C-alpha positions in Angstrom: -9.4 4.4 -18.3 -9.9 6.3 -15.2 -10.2 5.6 -11.4 -12.3 7.0 -9.1 -12.1 5.7 -5.3 -14.1 6.6 -2.3 -13.9 6.0 1.3 -16.2 3.6 3.0 -16.4 2.3 6.6 -13.6 -0.3 6.5 -12.1 0.3 3.4 -12.3 2.0 -0.1 -14.4 1.3 -3.3 -13.0 1.9 -6.3 -14.8 2.4 -9.7 -12.0 1.4 -12.8 -13.2 2.6 -15.9 -11.9 0.5 -19.0 -10.4 -2.1 -17.1 -11.8 -6.0 -17.4 -11.7 -7.8 -14.2 -9.6 -10.8 -15.3 -7.0 -7.9 -16.3 -7.4 -6.4 -12.1 -7.7 -9.9 -11.0 -4.1 -10.9 -12.6 -3.1 -7.4 -11.3 -4.1 -8.0 -7.6 -2.7 -11.5 -7.4 0.5 -10.0 -8.6 0.4 -7.8 -5.7 -0.4 -10.4 -2.9 2.5 -12.4 -4.1 5.1 -9.3 -4.2 5.2 -10.1 -7.9 4.2 -6.8 -9.3 6.4 -4.6 -11.4 4.8 -1.5 -9.6 5.0 0.0 -6.0 3.2 -3.1 -3.9 3.6 -2.0 -0.3 3.9 -5.8 1.4 3.0 -3.7 4.5 -0.2 -2.2 3.0 -1.1 -5.6 1.6 -1.0 -7.0 4.9 -3.7 -4.3 6.3 -6.1 -5.7 3.5 -8.7 -8.3 4.7 -10.5 -9.3 1.5 -10.7 -7.6 -2.0 -13.8 -7.9 -4.3 -13.7 -7.5 -7.8 -17.3 -6.9 -10.0 -17.6 -6.7 -13.2 -20.0 -3.1 -14.4 -20.9 -1.4 -17.3 -17.8 0.4 -18.5 -15.3 -1.2 -16.5 -14.8 -3.0 -12.8 -15.4 -2.1 -9.3 -13.2 -3.0 -6.3 -14.4 -3.2 -2.8 -11.2 -3.3 -0.3 -11.9 -4.2 2.7 -9.2 -3.4 5.8 -7.3 -0.8 7.6 -7.4 1.3 4.3 -7.9 4.2 2.9 -8.6 6.3 -0.5 -5.5 9.0 0.2 -3.0 5.8 0.5 -4.1 4.0 -2.1 -4.9 5.8 -4.8 -1.5 7.0 -6.0 -0.4 3.3 -5.5 -3.4 2.3 -8.0 -2.9 4.9 -10.0 0.5 3.8 -10.8 0.3 -0.2 -10.5 -3.0 0.3 -13.0 -2.2 3.2 -15.4 1.6 3.4 -15.1 1.4 6.9 -13.8 2.8 8.5 -10.7 0.4 11.1 -8.9 
């Protein structure tokens, strides 16, 4: 399992190796409702306009549009998806 996050014009794009889109979708919904078991920041979730999930070979890609950057989201995604703190 690996996470690679890159900044884009209006947000970030991440490749999540070894994750299924179903698993990620459930985790994203938990974050949106504030029911996640990790460090979901409600203020951060409000800055996000959209989250697009796509199945790719070897994992999934997630595109997050909004006032967010890789530096801020990387540690949160690492902890939420892998259970590791950076």
